[in-house]
Every structure is written in structure tokens, then in C-alpha cells.
N, C-alpha and C positions, 0 to 999 in steps of 0.2 A: 193851080202851082199848091205844095204844099210848105208851111214854113213853121220852124222847129222853133223850140226852145226849149232850153239844157237847165237842168237841175241838179246843183253838186248832191254827191248819195253818203260821201265824208267827207273832209277838208282836204286829205290829202291824195284821192281816186276816186272814181266812179262816175258816172252821170249818168242820168235819165233823162232820154230825150221825148219833149213834149211835141204832142201837135203834126207826129209825121205817122201816118196809117201804110204797113206797110205791104198789104193787099191791093192798093192804087201804085202807078206808075211812080216811079222816082228818077229824076233828072238826075243827069249826068252832075250837074251842078248840086243840088242837093247830094246827091252820094258822096261827094268830095267832102262835103262838111260833115255828114255822118261817119265817113272813115277816119278824117281829122280827130273829130271827138274821141273815137274809138283809140285811135292811137295815142292820142296825150292821158286818156284815164285810164286805160285797160279795161275796168267792166265798165258796158251801158245795158240801161234796163228802156227797153219800150215796155209799155203795158196798153192792154187791149189788145192786144195783136192775132184777129182770130182767121190765122193762115189755114189754107192746105197744104199738102203733102210741097206741093210742085210751086207754091208760092216760098213755103221757106226754104227750099233746097234754089230759086233762081233769086233773092235773093241773098242768099248766104254766096252763090257764085259772083256775086257781083267784086266779092274781095277777091276773088283768084280760084283755081281748081282747088275739088275735094278733095279730103281723104275717104275710102275706103277699109273701116278699121278689120282686123285680122282676125276679131272675135265675129268671123260670120253668123253663129248663134245669135246674133243680138241685131242684128240688121232689117233692118223694112226689106220682107220681102220683091215687093213690085219697085222698090228705091231703095236702093244699098246705099246712098250715103245716106242714107238719117241712121242712126247708131239709136236704138231705142234702149231706155234708161225705166223699167218698170216693174212691178211685182205683181201684174197681171197675167193670170195663165188662161191659153186657151187650148181646151182638147189635152189638158192635164200635162201644157208644157209651156214655159215664159212667152213671151211675148217679147221679152230684150233683156237685160242685163239687171237680175232684179237686188243687186246689192251695189252697183256702180259708185267708185269714186267715195266712200265711207273712209275715209281720210288724208292727211295732207297731201296732195298732188301736183303734178303739170302733162295733162294731157299728151304722151304722146315724147312727153323728153326722153326717152326709153330709146328714138328713134338715131338713124344718123342726119337727117333733116326733122328736126322735131317741129311741131305742127305751129302754123301763126296761129290760131285761135279756135274757141270754139263758139256755135250759137245753138243755144237749148230753149225748146219752145215748150211750155206747160200747159199740159192738156186736161190732165187730172192730178189733183192736188187734194193729200190728204187732211180731212178735217175732225177737230175734236171742240164742242162747245163754243162751233160758232170760229175756230182761231187754225188757220193755215198751219200744219206742220212737215215738216222736212225741209225747215229751212238751207241753204247754203251758204258758207262761210267763205271770204276771199281776203288773203294779204297781200299788201304790194308789195314784191319783191326789188322796184326802185328804193321804196322809201325803205324799207326795212336795210338794201345796201347804205344809204344816207344816215342811215343808225349808228353805222358802228364807229366805232374809232378810227382814227383815220392809220395808222399803224397797223391793224389786221384789215383794211380797205387796200392798204398796197402788199399784203403779205398775199391776201384771196387771189389778186388779179396775177400769180403767177402759177397758182393751179387748177387742177382739173380733178373729175370727180367722173367713177364711174357710174352709170344707171343702169338698170337692167328691168327688165318686164313683169319677171318671175315673181321678184318680191313683190310687188304691187298685187299681182293676182292672186298671189298665197294668201295675204291677209286674212281673208275669208273664207278659204277653203274649210276650214274644221266644221266648221258650221255647215256642210255639207251641200251649200248653194251653186255650187262653181264642180265640174270635171275638172282633170287634171290636164295643161294642156299639153295637145298632141305635138307629137314630135316634129311633126312639119311645122307648127307655127312656134316651136322653141327655136327652130332653125330660121323661121322667117325672120326672128326678131333677136340678133348675138346682142351682149353688152356693147356700150358705146360709150366713148370717152367726151367730156365738154367740160366750157371750160368755167371754174363756178363763180366767175363774174363775167358775163355774156353783156356784149350791148345791144341794147334792142335794133333793129333792123333794119325801122321807120325814125325814130328818132334818136339814136344813137348813146341813150343814156344808160348807164351801169346798171343789172338786175342780177341779184342774188340768186342763181341758177344752179339752186337745189332745191332736194323735196324728199321729205321720211318716207314717203311710197316707194321711188324709186331710186335712188342715190344710195348705194351699198359703201364705198370708200372714197377715198382721196387717195389718189394715183400718187404713188410712190411715199409713202408716209408711213411710219409703222401703223398698228390697228389699233392700239390703243388709241396711239395719237391724232390718228383718226378719226376717230369715232367720238372719241373727246369734242373736238373741234366742230363735225358736223351734229352732235347734239348741242353743243350753241349755238351753230345756226340758224339750225332747226326749230327751237326755242326762244331764238330771237325775229325770228317770224312774227311769231303767235300775241307778240306784247298787244295792247290792245288798240294803239294808235296807226298801226298798220291793218286791221281787220274791218270788213263789211260785211255783215250777215243781213242775206237777203232774205227777205219771209216773200214766199209765191205767191201771189195770185191765178187762177186760170186764166189763159192771155198772154201772160210774160212772156218775150221775151229775150234773151239775158245771151249777151254774147261777151268772154272775152279771153286776153290776149293772155297767151301760154309762155309767153319769154318775163313782162311785166306782172304775172300774178300769181300765185295759185289757191288751192281750193278745196274743200272738204265738206260731202254732203253729211249734212245731221240726219242720220237715222231714228228721231225720235219719234215714232210711228211704227200701230203695231203692223202686221204683216197683212192682216184683210184691209186694214185700210186702201185705198185704191190708189195708185201714183204712174199720172205715166208722161213723161218726157222724152220730145223727140228732138236727136243731138244732130248738125252735122257739124263738121269739124275741116278747118281750113288747113290747107297743103301751106307749110313754111318755106324757108329758106335755110340754104344753111348757112349754119353758127359759123359766125366771125372772132 
């Protein structure tokens, strides 16, 4: 039997679960406790998890079906459930997505049914002078919504926004690291519209469901007003009191909720410094 302890990562969200080895059997009772911590905290950290690919996938599947990402070039060849985030090259080709997530975004918000969450396992972490680089920053969209004036909360509850995959994908294309999307990829991911205030599917708490990576406009609002309001919301989400910054260690498994958080991968390391992360993605539920 494994017994877990919980340490808060910030006063408002995020938790580290201590005392659980995910490579060992997880009882149904323990899993229910883990899932409750995940739903309540948005970001959950497990340190020292040296998992095989199958163990990573199997634990992820306890939460439900997994997504297969549209970017086939970044999928693990023999395990397509795993999206590889890495600057490592083999035979002259990257083994995964070299520059994934280096802007504020929510994974798969551009889909009609956005993903529930993501589980990222650190296999190689870039180091300089004994310090780990390549942090990932998170913001709580629940706390961000709660921090808005009540009149603005009420206004946002009646608004929706357009999410567009190509906006985020193309942010880093000038670097030359990414090929243009194919017509097939673009056809598979048309624009979608989601409410700006989304109810969390498990807790019912209101979340500010907009992100600068994929949101292009507020539906039915003049462009200048839309841009001004979105800019205000994007900046509001990044206030210090809503942020957790994760400093990686090899063996970290970090999972986050894609309704109640946004995240941004800090690319503060040289391309020659090896970084390898394996991500599984949880299928979500329809937006209410």
C-alpha cells in the first residue's frame, strides 16, 4: 500500500504528491485521491518517476482515453499516444517538437472538444553550472477569473472567442524550425468557438478560457474592442499571484488541467543543450 502526502506549490493552486511511485500498482482508492488532488489544484507534480513508456501511458489512461496529436512528425513511432517535446536530432531529423509551447497557451483549446489535461515526463533536462534550465510557467485561470472586477466577470460570461491552431503553430515558423501546415492538417482543425468563461467539467468552477497562443478574436465584437479586451485579459492572467514556475528535474512527472490553467515553456537554454520530454494528452469533454 502506498500512502501519499500533499505539499502545495503555491497558495492558490498546484500541489506536489509525495510518497507515490507511479511505476508500482496504484489502487483504485489511491487513484481516486490522486484524481481529486488534480481536479482541485490544476497542476500536480510527482518527483522521481523513472517510468517506462508503457508505464507513462498506462497511468495516463487511468484518467480516460488519450489524444493522438495532429502533428504526426512529433509522435513516438511505436507509441503514438506519446507526443515528444525535444531538441534532440537523430539521423539529421528531430525526434519530436523542437520548440513546443514557447508562448502562453492551453493544449488543444483549438479543438471542438479541448483536452482534459496533459502529463509531461522529464527524461533529459538542460543544465548550466549545476542549474536546470527550460522551466515551464503556469497560471491559474480560476484564480485569474476570481481576480477580475465583478462587472467584467458578468460581461465575459455572455461572450465567446475564436480559437485557431495555425496562430500558435506559426508563431515560431520564422525560426525555420517548423514546416508549414499541410492542407490536410489545416482541414482537420478548423476554427472553433468557445465561451470565454468555461465551467470546469469536474468542479464547476468558472475558468477564464482564453489564451494568447490560439485565441484570435471575441465573437461579434468590433476588432479594436476585441483586441483591447483580449490584451487586457492576457496580461491579467500573468500577474504574479496567479503564476507557478516549475524548475524541472529528470524524473519529474508534471500533469496539468487544460481548463483551469495555461502554460508557457521558457526556452532559456542553448540549442546544443539536450532536452527531452514525453507528453501524453487526456481526451476532454464537450465545453458546457
